[in-house]
N, C-alpha and C positions, 0 to 999 in steps of 0.2 A: 504493499499499499505506499502510496506517496506520502511522505513524512508531513509535508506541509499540509496537504488535504486533511490528513488524520488529525492534525493539531485545531486546523479550522473547524471540523467538524465537532471536536471535543468541545471548543469554546461555545458553538452553537448549542450543543447539549447542555452545557453548564448554565448558560443564559436561561434556557428555559427551566432547568431544575431549580434555578435559584428563586425562582417565582413559585416555589413551594407546592404545596398539595393542591392549589385551586385549579390547575390544568385538569386533573384527573377528575376532581369531583364536578368542575364544569362539564366534563365531556360524560359523566355518568347519566347514561340515559337508557334504562330499561327496568320493568317492574319485576317484583319477586313474585310473579304470577305464571301461569302456563303460556306457552309462546304463541299459542293463537289468540288467546284473549289479549295479551299485550300487543300483538300485531294491529288487531281491529282497533283497540282503544287509543294506541299511539298515532294511528293514521288519522283519527278523528281530533285530535288534540291541537290546541294552537301551541305554536312554539313555546312561547314564555310558560305555559302551564307544564308542557312536558319538561323543560328545562327545571323548573322549580322543583316539581315533585319527584324526579329521578335523581336529581342532584343531593336532595335531603336523603333519599332512600341510600345512596352510596355513602354518605356521610356516617348516617345511622350505623349501618353495617360496619363500617371500618371502625368506629368507636366502641361498637360491641364485641368485636373479634380480638380476643387476647393474642391470637397468633399473628394477626396484621399489626396490631399495637407493638409488638415484639420483634417486626421485622421479617417474618417469616416469607421469604419471597415467592415461594411455590403458591402459597395461599393468596398473596397479592395478586399475581399473576392470573390466578383463576377468577379473582373478583373482577379484575379489568376485562378479562375475556367474556364473562357472562354478563356483566352489567354495563360495560361501555361500547365494545367493540359493536354489537348490532346496530348502534344509532350514530355511527361516525362514518362519513362519505370519504374513505382512504383514497378512492380513484380519484375524487374531485381535489382532494388535498394534494395528491401526487401530482397531478395535472398542474395546478398552479404553481408548486414548488419547482417544477422542472420547466414551467413556462413554456417559451416559444420553442424548446427542443422537443417538446412532448409529441408534436405532429410528426416529427422526423423518426421517431421511435417505432418500431415494427410491433406488431401487437405481442409477440413473445416479450420483447423487450419491456413494453409497458406493463404487462402482467408482472415480470420480474421487479420492475422499479415500485408498483404498488405492494407487493408482498414484502420487499425490503424495507421500505420507508414505513410500512404499517408495524413491522416488527422493531424499527429503531424507536418509534413512537411509544410502543407498548413498554419496552425496556426503559426508556428516558423518563416515563411518568408514573410507573408502577410503584418506584421507591417513594413516592410523595404520599401515597395512601397511608404508610405506616407513621406519617408525621400528623396525622389527623387527630387533634386532641379536643379543645374546647372552642374551635372557631366556629362561627356561624355565618349564613349568608344573607345578604340583603339585595332585594331585586329593585331596580328602578323603574318607573312607568314605562310599559310596553307601547310603542307606536308604530303601527302597521296598519294599512289598509287591508280590508278582508280579502282582496283578491292578490296580494302580494305573495310572490313565491320566494323571494330572498330577504331575509329580515335580520335584525341584529337585537339581540336580548343583552341587556346591560345589568351587571349586579356589582357587588363588591363584597369582599371577606373582610369581616369584622373580627380583630384578633381579641381574645379573652383577657388578656393583660393590657389592653389599650394599644396605642400605637396608630400610625395611619393605615386607614383600609387599604386592601389589597384591590385594585381595579380588576374586573374580569368580565370580559364582553365575549359574545359568542356570536358568530355567523352561521346562519341555516339556511339551507335552501329545501323547497317542497319537492318531495319525490313521490312517486306512485304508492310508496309504502308508508308515507308520512314524512315529518321534517328529520333532516339529518344535519349534523354540525359539520362543518367543513373549515373553520378556522376558528382560533381563539386568540384573543388579546388580553395578555397579561401586563400590568402596569405599563401600558402603551406600546407593547411589542406584539405585533401580530406573529404567530407561529409561522405561517407560510413565509413571510419575509425573512426570518430568522435563517431559514435553509436555503432560500432561493439562491442567494449570492454563492454559497459554497457547492450548491450542486451545479450551477451552470459554469462555475470557474472548473470544476473538475470535467464537466462535458466539454468544454472548450479545449482543454489540455489533452484527454485521454478518449473522448467520445462517449456515448450512452454506456457501452458496455464497461468502460472505466469507472463510471459512477456506480455502476451495479455490483463491480468487484468491490469497491470501497465499501458501499453499505453493506454487503455480505460479510465481508471481514471484520466490520465495526460490530454487527450484531452477532458473529460468532464469539468475539471476545466478551460481548456483554452476555451471551448465555452461558460463558464459563464462569464469570463473576457472579451471575445470579444463582447459578448452581452451588457455589462456595457458600452462599448465604442462606440456602434454605435449610 
């Protein structure tokens, strides 16, 4: 792996990790109900209602699970897979992060990019769940027309011991199966923009296959690290 690219990727990851647990809780979008009932209900819900309800579900789950609180990574990853992944539009996120180079990628390359970026985000943000303690979420008034298909839900994380609230915004688009998150803003930084620069720099240097190689290697390292913590 190119050393400069590895450093750049690590910086991008650390920037988002520094924004603590809010990314994970913000993307937590699934009910603790049967899959069929969940899918029907989610498809009918307004974007802000969906984010509020499921975010709280994940926060409550993380607070109540002693294994998650103690940093059991296997348990954390399982929670992410079950409660977050179904309601995040990883393909849209990848398209935006790769930007103009997406249309030059073959279908197989696009599939690989989505798979590797998905894994990177899961590993990057799973660690934040074990940090959920006594924080709470507050949502700002939701403004959107009834026929809008792309909206922004705004909230902030209130710290139990005071301090400045953490800004947490979500961008969602409406799909055939309901609203899906495709970007998140933590303390003024949009997730997609955080990765776009490093992704396109690597593509310009080594091509799309070069970026896939970098992401695959990074995920392999993260998988080993998480395995040691489980």
